[in-house]
N, C-alpha and C positions, 0 to 999 in steps of 0.2 A: 688219509689218502694212500693210494697204492699206485706203485709205478711198475709196470710191465716192461721187461728188458729181455736183452741177451746180455751175457757176461762180456763178450767179445766186441760187441757193436759199438763203434765211436759216436752214433748218434745217441745211443741210450746214455754213453757217458756224459754228453752235453746236459741232459736233463737231470741226471744224477748231480753233477757238479753243482747246480744252482740250491739244491736243497741242501748240500754240504756247507757250502760258502754261507748260506745263511742261517744254518743250523736249524733248518725246520724239518721235523721228523716226517718220514715217507715209508711205507712198507715197500720193500724191493721183492717184486715177484718174477722170478726167472722162468720164462716160457721154454718148453722143449722146441727146438729149431722146426721140427716137422710137425708141430701143432699148428695148424692153419684155422681150426674151427674157432678157437678163443679169440684171436685178434679179429677174425671176420664177424663174429658175433658182436664185437664191441664196436668197430669202425668201419666195417665193409670190406675190408682188405686185409691181407697178411701184411702186418708192418709193426714194429716197435720203434721207439718207446710209445707206450700209451698210459696216460696218466687217468687214474679214476679218481675223480674229485669227490670232495666231501659231501656234494649233493648226488653223487653216484653217477653223475654224467662222465662221459669218457673224451679225452682229448688227445688227438694225435700230433705228430710233428713236433722235432726235438726243440727248435726255436720259438714255438709256439707257448710249448710247456715252460721253457727257459723264461720267456717275457712274462707269462702270466703269473708263475712263482715269485719272480724278481718284484714285480708292482703290487703283489697282493698285499703287502703290508704299508704300501704307498712309502716304503724307504727303499728305492732301488739301489743295488750294489753296483750294477754294471754301467756307470756314469762316465767312465774315461773315453777319451779319443782312441780311434782306431787308428792303424798304421799300415797303409796301402802295402808296404814291403811284406808284411805278414801273410797276407794273403796271395801275393805273389810267390813267395816261398811254398806256402802250401800247394799251390796249383802245380808248381814246379814237381815237387816230390810224389805227389799223387799219380804222376804218370808210372812209377815203379814200385811204390812201397806196398802195394797188393800182392806181389809176387814174393815178397819178404814174409808178409803177415798170414795171409790165406792158408799156407800150407802148415803153418805153426798153430794158428788156431784150430784146424780142422783135427790136430792131434792132442790137442790140450784138454786137460782135466776140468772141463767147464761145465756148468749145470744144464746149459743148453743141448749138450751133446750127452746126457746121463743114458741114454739108449742108444744101441747100434744103429737103430732106423733113424735116430734124429742126427748122429754124425754122418750117416751115408748121405741123408737128404742136403745137409749143408755140402758135403764135399761134390756131390753130383751137380748141384745147382753151381757152384762157385768155379768148378772146372769146366763146366760148359760155358760159362761166359768169360773166363780169364784163363784157360789153359791148364794142361796137366801140372799137378802140384810137384810131382817126382821131378819134372823138368825144370820147374822154378827153384826146387831146392839144389839142383846141380849148379845153379848160377847164384848161390847165396854168397859167396865169397866176394864176387865183384860187387853185389848189391849192398852188401855190408860196408865195403870200402866206399861206395857212392854215398849212402846216407850218411856216414861218419864224415865225409867231405862236406854234405851240404849242411849238418849241423853244425860245423865251424862257420859256416855263413850265418846261421840263425843265432849263433853264440853273441854275434856283433849286435845284434836287434834286441836282445833282452836288456830291459832297464833294470828291473827288480826281480828278485826271486819270488815275490809273491803276487806279481803282477807284470805281464811281459812289456807293457808300456808304461809301468809306473803307478799306474790306477787300473783297477779291475774293469774290463771292457769285454765285448762280445769277441775280441780277438783271443782273449784266454779260453773262452767257450770253444772256439774253432781249433785252436793250436793244440791245447794240452791233450785231448782225446786221442791224437796222432802219437805224440810223445808217451803216452801211457800205452798205446798199442805196442809200440815199438820196443818197449821194456821187454818183450816176449822173445827178442832177438838176441842171442849170445853174440859177442864179439864186437858189437858197436862201440866205437870209440865217442864217449860222451864228453864234450867239452864242458869246463866245470860250471858256467853260467847257465847252459842248458840243463846238466844235472841237477843244480841247485834248485831252478826253477821246477822241473819235473818232480823233484822229491818234495819241495815245499807244497806245490799244488796238490799232491797226493794227499797231504796231511790237512790242508785247508778243506778240500772238497769231501775229504772221507770216503774216498774212493781207492781200492787197491790197486798197486801196480803188479805187474806180471813178473818181476823179477825172480820170484822163488820158482817159476816154471818156464823159466827161459831156455831155448834150446836153439 
């Protein structure tokens, strides 16, 4: 199987996580961000992730991929209960985390930005939708302080470092990609339980953090 992704994409991380958690081999293929032709030829629109299954057919949508792979061996891992407080926390921080993350992704040495054209495509699209990157960066200190405070609230919700609610559930699939994305931001004060969870899940899922390129 092949999984077509962007490195920065949290939806792609959701799909990658289930392969790592179940230790199922998959070939990761990173598309250039300005490559519209390839995904359109597969699923009719520019989007990722896209799974190419063993029969050659294509499946888009991150949670469809997660559920397909999790149930493929009839031994699902994501059987734990969810906690509404996790979804509430994610909705709250989603109101501002893009302003922290998008400018940093746009400047990062990621495969989807291997050409100047691909990087410009991303920057132009995202700035048109969310505002000027340089303006966002001017407010980084305040945003870093805000996410550090919100992570302290999250710290109280984490039950175990290997599963946010104590048993793997869809909450892990939704929560960890954001924490992984936030690892590209320097200066965040990571509470101990959140950091232990972030780092443990990176090992479990076999998906890299961005700490080495944080800025």
